[in-house]
C-alpha positions as a printed Julia matrix, in Angstrom:
95×3 Matrix{Float64}:
   0.1     0.4    -0.12
   2.84    2.72    1.16
   4.4     1.24   -2.42
   1.27    2.43   -4.15
   1.05    5.41   -2.03
   3.77    6.61   -3.43
   4.01    6.42   -6.77
   0.22    7.93   -6.6
   1.63   11.05   -5.79
   4.93   10.9    -6.78
   5.98   11.66   -2.81
   8.27    8.84   -0.77
   7.31   10.44    3.09
   4.25    8.62    4.29
   3.69    9.15    8.49
   0.47    6.71    9.15
   1.39    6.97   13.42
   2.64   10.13   15.57
   6.34   10.03   15.84
   6.63    9.57   19.56
   8.37   13.03   20.18
   4.64   14.37   18.83
   2.85   12.7    21.32
   4.75   12.96   24.31
   7.02    9.93   24.41
  10.82    8.67   23.47
  11.81    7.28   21.24
  12.7     3.34   21.01
  14.87    1.94   22.68
  16.64    0.04   20.47
  17.04    0.48   16.31
  16.1    -2.01   13.97
  17.17   -4.96   12.64
  17.25   -6.45   16.65
  19.95   -7.36   16.87
  19.6    -9.63   20.36
  15.82  -11.47   21.0
  16.32   -9.26   23.99
  16.16   -5.77   21.58
  12.98   -7.37   20.04
  11.62   -7.77   23.85
  12.37   -4.61   25.14
  10.42   -2.25   21.61
   7.6    -4.71   21.42
   7.08   -4.04   25.7
   8.02    0.24   24.87
   5.19    0.33   21.47
   2.56   -0.92   23.57
   3.26    1.89   26.0
   3.4     4.05   22.65
   0.35    2.56   21.41
  -1.07    3.15   24.18
   0.13    6.8    24.48
  -0.38    7.56   20.41
  -3.92    6.75   21.06
  -5.42    9.97   21.95
  -3.53   11.35   18.72
  -4.34   12.03   15.48
  -0.87   12.38   12.28
  -2.69   14.6     9.78
  -5.64   16.61    9.24
  -8.33   16.75    7.11
  -8.85   20.1     6.33
 -11.26   20.56    2.91
 -11.19   19.03   -1.39
 -10.75   21.39   -3.96
 -11.91   20.45   -7.39
 -12.58   17.63   -9.13
 -11.68   14.85   -7.17
 -11.08   12.21  -10.56
  -9.1     9.83   -7.92
  -8.47    5.56   -9.35
 -11.49    3.95   -8.19
  -8.23    1.77   -7.6
  -7.01    4.34   -5.68
 -10.04    4.63   -2.94
  -9.44    1.79   -0.89
  -5.6     2.88    0.14
  -7.1     6.72    0.93
  -9.62    5.51    3.27
  -7.13    3.0     4.83
  -4.55    5.75    5.58
  -7.21    8.68    6.58
  -8.33    6.35    9.1
  -4.71    5.27   10.26
  -4.05    8.93   10.77
  -7.84    9.47   12.11
  -7.73   11.85    8.94
 -10.86   12.79    9.73
 -11.23   13.13   13.33
 -10.79   16.16   15.76
  -7.52   14.88   17.48
  -4.67   16.54   18.96
  -2.05   16.71   16.36
   0.92   14.85   17.38
């Protein structure tokens, strides 16, 4: 889906979740690829806490649409997925 989004929008920067520091949370304690099973466990624990913290924030907010949409019908499912994941249609603090 990300590859399709990048291709259709000619953009290669897409983020569906808030950056941790924008929702008052610490960055991950380890980087991918994980070097050890312990590192992966540390990340998974961090991820659970991050998801709880990030639940109160949106990544983007839909403002308006102008002109003829003319979107490719195949693109519709991707837009819906994006808007659900980023909470674009719900008023929440942005992070």
